[in-house]
N, C-alpha and C positions, 0 to 999 in steps of 0.2 A: 408806827415804825417798830415799837416794841413787840407789837402783835406779829408783824412780819418776821422779825428775828426769831420769835418763839416758834412760828410755823416752820421756818427754815431749819431750825435746830431739831424739830421733831420729825421732819420728813424722812431723813435717812434711817432713823430707827425703825420706822414702820415696815419698810420692805425687809429689813434685816430680821425683825421679829417674825415676819411672815415666812422668811426663808427658813428660819429655825423650825417653824411649825411644819413646813413641807418636809424637811429632813426627818423630823420625828415621825411623820406619817410614813415615810419610806422605811424607817427603822421598825415601826410597828408591823408593816406588811412582812418584813423579813422575819420578825419574831413569830408572826402567825404562821409563816411558812415552816418554821422549825417545829412549832408545837402541833400543827395539824397532822404532820406526816405519820407519826406512829399511830395516832387515833384512827386515821383513815385506813391505813394498811391493816391494822388489827381487825377491822370489820371485814376486810377482803380476804383474810387468811384462809378460811374454809374453802373458798372458791379457788384460791391459788394452789392449795394442796390438791384439790380435785383435778386441776389441770396439769400441774407439774409433777405430782406424786411426791415421794420423799417425806412422808408423814413423820418418820423417825427423826428428821432433821428440822422439824417445824420450829422448835424453840430457838434455833440458831438464826433464824431470819430476824428475830427481835434482838437476840443476844449480840450478834455481830454489829448491829447498828449501835446498841447501847455501849458496847465495849469501845468502839472507835470514837464515839462521841465523848465519853468520859476521859479516855486516854489522851485525846487531842486537845481538850479544853484548855489546860494550863499552857500548852505549847502555843496555841493561837494567841492567848493573852500576852505572852512574853514577846512573840514576834511583832505584835502590834506596838508594844512599848519600844522595841528596838528600831523598827523600820517604818513606822507610820501606820496608822489604823486603817485609812481608806483603802490602800492597796491590798492589805492583808484581808480586810473584810470582804472586798470584792472577790478576792481569790477564793475565800471560803464559800461564797455564794455560787461561784462557777463550779467548784468541785461538787457541791451539793446537787446542782442541776445535772451535771454529768452523771453522777451516781443515780439520780432519779431516772434519766433516760435509759441508762444501761439496765437498771432494775426492771423497767417496763419491757425491755427487749429480752430478758432472761429466758432461756430455753429449758433449763432444768433447775432443780433446787440448789445445786452447788454454785451455779452462776449467780442465782439470786442472792445467796448468802454473801458471796464475794462482792457483788455490786452494792449490797446494803452496807457493807463495811466502808466502801468508798463514800457512799452517801452520808454515813455517820461521821466520817472524817471531816467532811465539809460542815455538817451540822454542829460540830464542836466549836466552830468559829462563829456561828450565827448569833447565838445568845450572848456570848462573850463580847462580840463586836458591837452588838446593840447597846449593851450596858456600858462598855468602855467609851464608845463614841458619845453616848448621852452624857456620860460623866465629863467628857471634854467640852461639849457644847454648852451644857447647862450647869451652872454652879449648884452645889448641894441645897442651898437655901431656896432656889427656884425649882428644884427638881420634883418637889412634892406634888406640884400641879399635874405632873404627867403620870403619877401613880395610878390614878383611876383608869387612864387609858391603857396602861399595861395590864392591869387586872381585868379590864374589859376584853382585851385580846385573849387572855387566858380563858376567860369564861366562854367566849365565842368558840375557841378551839375545842374545849371540853364538851360543850353542848353540840356544836355543829359537826365535829369530827366524825363521830359514829354515823350521824344522819347522812352527811355527804358521802362517806365511804360506802354505806349501804346503797345509796342512790346510784353512785357511779358504777359500782360493781354490778348492780342489777341491769342497768340500761346501756352502759358503755363497755363493760368488761373490766376485769381486775387490773389490766395493764394501765388503764387510765387513772387508777389510784396513785400511780407514780407520775404519769404524764401531766396530771393536774398541777404539779409543782412548776411546770415550765412557764405558763402565763404569769403566775404570781411572781416567780423568780425573775422573769424578764422585766416586769414592772418595777420590782425592787432594784434591779441592776440599773435600769435606766434612770430612775429617780435619784439613787445614791450617786451615780456618776455625774449627773447634771447639777445637783443642788448641794451636795456635801463638799464644803471647802474648809478643811481644817488648816490651822497654822502650819507653815512649812516646818518639817522636822529633818534635821541633818541625819543622813544615813549612818547608823552606828557601825564602827569598825571592829567592835568586840566580837569575839568568836562565840558562836552559839554553843550553849552548854549541852552538847549531844549526850554525854554520859549521864548527866542529871536527867535529861529528858527520857533516855532509855530506861533508867532505873525507876523513874516515876511511872512510866507506861507499864512496865512489868508489874509494879506494885499495885497499881489501880486495876489492871487486868485480872490479877490474882484475886483481889477483893471482890470484884464484880462477879467473877466465876464462882467464888465460894458462896456468895449470896444467891446466885442464880441456880446453881446445881445442888446446894446443900438441902437435904431433905426431899429432893425430887429425883434428879438423875442419880445421885449418890447419897448414901447415908451420911449424916453429919460426922460419924466416927470412922468413915471409910478412909483408906490410904490416900485416895485421890484428893479428898478435901483437906486432910492433914498436910499433905505435900504442898497444896496450894497456899494454905495458911503460912507454912514455913517459908515458902518462896516469897509471898507478899511481905511478911515481916522483914526478911533479910533484905529485900529490895528497898523497902522504905527506910530501913536503918542505913543502908548504903547511900541512899539518896540524900538523907540529912547530912551525912558526912561529906559527900561531894559538894553539896550546896555551900558548906562553910568555906570551901576552898576555891570555888569557881569565881572568875572575874565578873561574869554576868549570869548569875544563877537563874535557872528556869523559873524557880519560885523563891525569891529572896526571903530568907528566914527572918530578916529584920522586921518585916511587916507584922509578924506575930508578937513583936515587942509592944505594939499598941494594944492596950488592954481592950479597947472597944472593938478592934478588928477581930481579936481572938474570940471575944464573947459573941460577936455577931456570927462568926463561923460556927460556933456551937449552936446558936439559935437557928441558923439556917439549916444545919444538919437535922435538927429535931423537927423543924417545919417540913422538910422533905420527907422525913420518916413518917410523919403523921398524915400529910396530905395525900401521898400516893397510896398509902394503906387505906385511907378513907375512900378514895376514888375507886379502888379495887373492890372493896367489900360492901359498900353501901348499895350499889346497883344489884349485886348478887343477893343481898338480903331482901331488897324490895321485890325482886323478881321471884325468888324462891319462897319467901314467907308471906309477902303481901300481895302476890299475884299480879304484879305489874308486868307490862309488856316489855320484852327485850328490844323490840323495834325502836322504841323511843328511850333507850337507856340513858342517853345524854341528858334528857329532860328531867330525869329522876334526881339529878344533882343540882337542879335549878335553885332551890332554896339556899344551898351552901354557896354556890357561885355568885348569885345575886348579892347576898350579904357580903361576901368577900369583895366584890367590885365596889359596892356603895361605901363600905367602911374604908377601903383603901383610898377612894376618892376624897372622902371627908378628912381622913388623917393627912393626906397629902396637902390639902388646902390649909389645914391648921398649921402644919409644919412650915409651909411657905410663908404664912402670915406671921408666925411667932418665932420661928427658928428653934422651937422646942420639940423634942422628940422622945425623951426618956420614958414618958408615960405610956407611949404606944407599945413598945416591946413588952412592958409589964402587963398592960391591959390585954394585949393580944395573947400572951402566954396564959394568963388567968382564964380567958374565954376558951382558949384551945383545950386546956386541961378540963374545964367544966363541960365543954361540948362533948369531948370524948367520954367522960364519965357518964353523961346523960345518954349518949348512944349505947353505952355498955348496959344500960337498963332495959333496952328493947327486947321484947319477947314475941311470941307468936300472936299476941293480942294487941300489939302496939299499932295504932292507926297511922295512916299516911300523914295526917296533919301533925300528929305528935312527933313523928320521926322528922318531918320537915322543919319543925321548930328547933329540934335538937341539931339538925344539920346547919340551920341558920346561925346558931350559937357558935358552932365550930368554924363556919365560914367567916363570921365576924372576927374571930380570933386570928385566923390566917390573913384576913384583910389588913389587920394592923401589922402583921409580921412580914408578909411576902416582899414588899418593896423597901420597907424601912431598914431591913437587914443589909440590903445592897447600898442604900443611901449612907448609912452610918459607916459601913466598911470602906466605901470610897472616900468619905470625909476623913478617915483615920490614917490615910497614907499620903505620901508625896504624889504630886501629879505625874511624875515619871513612872510611878508604879500603878497607875490606874488600871492598866490591862491585867497585870497579874493579880491585883486585888479583886477585880471583877471575875476573873477566871477561877480564883481560889474559892470565892463565895459560891459561884455556880457549881464548882466541883463538889464542895461539901454538901450542897443541897442534893446533887445527883447521887452521891454516895449514901446520903441519908435515905433517899427514896429506895435505893437498892436494899439497904438493911431493913427498912420498914416493910417492904413487900416480902422479903425473905422471912423475917422473924414473925410478923403478924400472920403471914401465909402459913408458916409451919404450925403455929399454934392453932389457927383456924382449922386446917386440915386434920390435925391430930384430934381436936375436940369433936369434929363432925364424925370421924371414923369411930371414935370411942362411943359416942352417943348412939350411932347406928348399930354398933355391935351389941351395946347394952339393951337395945330395943328389938334385937333380932332382925335387923335390916342391913347387916354389913354387906351382904351380897349385892344389894341394890346399887351401890356406888362403884362396885368392882374396882376398888383401890383408888377411886377418884372422889374428891370432896365436892365436885361441882357437876351438876346436871343441867342440860339446857332445858328450855321451856317445853319443847316437844317431848323429851324423855320424861320430864316431871309429870306431864299430863297423862302419860300412859301408865303410871304407877298405880297400884291398888290404893284405896283410901288409907289403909293402915300404914302402908309403907310411905306414902306421901306425907302423912302427918308426922311420922317419925323423922323423915328428912327435914321437914320444916322446923321441927323442934331442934334437930341437930344443927341446922344452919344458924338458928337464933342463938343457940348456945355457943357455937363457934364465933359468931359475931361478938357476943358478950366478952369472951376471953380476949379476943383480938383488940377490941377497943379499950378494955380495962388495962391491958398492958400498955397500949398506946398512950393512955392518959397518965399512967405512972411514969413512963419515959419522958413525957412532955413536961413533967415537973422540973426536969433538968434545964429546959429552956427558961422556965420562970426564974430559977435560981440564977442563971446566967444574966437574965435581963435586969435583975435587981442590982447587979454590980456595974451596969453601964454608967459611964460618966457623961454628963450633959456638956459636951464640948461644942461651942458655937459652930454652926454650919458656915462654910465659906460662902461669901456673897460675890456677886459679879464684879464689884468694884473694889473689893477689899484685898489689900496685899496680904500675903502670908508672912507672918513673922518667923524668923528662924527659931528653931528650938533644938536643944541637944538631945531630947528624948521625949517619949510620950507623956511622961508625968509633967515635965516643964511646959509642954505645949498645952496640956489639959488645964494646967493651973493658970497660965498667964497669957495664952495666945488667943487671937481671934481667928486663927486659921485652924488647920487640922491638927491632930495629935502629933504627927511627924510632918514637918513642913519643909518646903524647899527654899523659902525665902524669896520666891518669885511671885510675880503677880499673875493670877489666872486670867485667861482670856474670857471676857464676857460673851454672852451668846451672840450679840450683834456683830462683834469683831470676828468671832470664830466662824460665822457663816459667810463672812465677806473676804477673809484673807485667802491667800494662795489660790 
């Protein structure tokens, strides 16, 4: 009889747990959808320009998407908090798919840029939705087990994106680099609609903070444009860049003022009272700074200096991505088993700094094996950091602020990547041009620091050797600066407090502020005093 009771008690939990796994699978498909897009489209860009023309507007195809994504990210997060995540998340998927279809149908570069902005608007809600819904479904203590899955999706996107993009463009045409989103998106829509059942949420009657949203959008747009145009389209000291900086600063100052007065601020400033949340925002910014700089310059170095094929450029990052995926998986399992996490941002920051400084030592004689080991060290560092920053940030806020916490963390990582690409790119380009000028080969690059494989092969031996030396020197300065900046992440990680992660069955004890919660609460640093829904219930309710 006792055995029968035991089986009866266990039976409902099994399908519930299975349902959560199905939901997580749907979320990972959506995450893959968001990450693959830019990588696939990037490979197709030469063909797109050849068909549509408008080479002078080429950069805007990427910039429009990036701007719309960054600007809409915090708005999607807040809308999910106010009106319920499922509906908002499904809306973002639909907008992304509409933008994809329209982009594939574009007849000129102007239309493509506009439709890419629509696509980016939807993309802003994809990553935020994935992270916030996962935060609702799975308590922080159990969330570590899914870290490896998320790191794996990132690795698949970075390795497979360029390969898939090249294959689609060669065999189906560039328009299918956008249409490929439709089957993936349809699967994600169907799965999310069918299996995602979150607790019912009363529709908020609060007025949306339109002024705060507008000011934040203008501020983010100005920042992204400064980092995108500075040193490329316009000189850093030009009037356009100075005006954008002034506009960005004024908008963000106005945004902070408005947020202190709004009834439902688009980004509640009280979340930054949590020390851990603020520190994780800093670590996330630095991780984005380093990661996207590495993804940009490592393939360039291996193609230009080590003679690797550009066709398989995604595979060149395999040592870094595999290390990141494995370490993230191990860190997640340990976090789930022990509820301890402070060691991971510290270890990750140390490895990140060490990996960057090792990469800064590469020259024209560095072997692929050696560079692969250095990349693995960097990848291990990012594996400790990529998901733990989101985990700790979400654990540091009230459940009602899960969306804005997820969007803020994602936004800081996005802005970090913009700054990283801009600063490391400017240093790299300047060093390459200086070295080429010093070696009498300045005319070779004709104002550009990058040559494709075909152009490089046509260079005379002396010019090619000069270019290889210049690229190695540019890589050195870029990674040296990256390693120096990453020290900030290490300093921030040292001050993180080991606040216990929320469990599925643990109530959150009320706390008047982050310090009280950190000192004596078993819940987050700022808590609601309510009991979080465990995964089993969250997947069955509503």
